C-alpha positions as CSV (number, residue, x, y, z in Angstrom):
1,M,-0.6,19.5,-16.9
2,S,3.0,20.4,-16.3
3,E,4.8,23.0,-18.2
4,L,7.9,22.3,-20.3
5,R,10.3,25.2,-21.0
6,V,13.4,25.2,-23.2
7,I,16.1,26.9,-21.2
8,K,19.0,26.7,-23.5
9,G,19.3,26.1,-27.3
10,E,16.7,26.0,-30.0
11,P,15.2,22.5,-30.5
12,S,13.4,21.7,-33.7
13,P,9.6,21.0,-33.6
14,E,10.4,17.3,-34.2
15,E,12.7,17.3,-31.1
16,L,10.1,18.9,-29.0
17,A,7.5,16.5,-30.1
18,A,9.8,13.6,-29.3
19,L,10.5,15.0,-25.8
20,V,6.8,15.5,-25.1
21,M,6.0,11.9,-26.2
22,V,8.7,10.5,-23.9
23,V,7.6,12.5,-20.9
24,A,3.9,11.6,-21.6
25,A,4.8,7.9,-22.0
26,R,6.8,7.9,-18.7
27,T,4.0,9.5,-16.7
28,A,1.3,7.3,-18.2
29,A,3.4,4.1,-17.7
30,A,3.9,4.6,-14.0
31,P,2.7,1.3,-12.4
32,A,0.2,1.4,-9.6
33,P,1.7,0.4,-6.3
34,V,0.9,-3.2,-5.4
35,P,-0.3,-3.5,-1.8
36,T,1.8,-5.9,0.1
37,P,0.0,-8.7,1.9
38,Q,-0.2,-8.4,5.6
39,R,1.8,-10.9,7.5
40,R,-0.1,-13.1,9.9
41,W,1.9,-12.1,12.9
42,A,1.2,-8.4,12.2
43,A,-2.6,-8.8,12.0
44,R,-4.1,-6.7,14.7
45,H,-7.2,-8.9,15.2
46,H,-4.9,-11.5,16.9
47,M,-4.3,-9.0,19.7
48,L,-8.0,-8.5,20.5
49,R,-9.5,-10.4,23.3
50,R,-13.0,-11.8,23.5
51,P,-15.1,-10.4,26.3
52,V,-15.2,-12.5,29.5
53,V,-18.7,-13.8,30.3
54,A,-19.6,-15.0,33.7
55,S,-20.4,-18.7,33.1
56,H,-19.4,-22.2,34.0
57,G,-15.8,-22.4,32.9
58,G,-15.6,-18.7,32.2
59,W,-12.3,-18.5,34.1
60,R,-10.9,-20.8,31.4
61,D,-12.1,-18.5,28.6
62,S,-10.5,-15.4,30.3
63,S,-7.0,-16.5,29.4
64,W,-5.2,-15.4,26.2
65,K,-5.5,-17.9,23.4
66,L,-2.8,-17.8,20.8
67,G,-3.4,-19.7,17.6
68,G,-6.2,-21.7,19.0
69,L,-4.0,-23.1,21.9
70,Q,-4.7,-22.6,25.5
């Protein structure tokens, strides 16, 4: 846990207790970061290409297909 030091002045025990409660509440209430959804255009699996197989019409399958279009 972090250390709190009084540098100047003489706070009362009630003031120190209030300060500790505020600091503890702020650290406990820090929200967890929400992951942002990945945009479809940035998805890396769209950049991958299927392996070319020697077959009838294989030359047609060797082209890049974007979004299901040829």
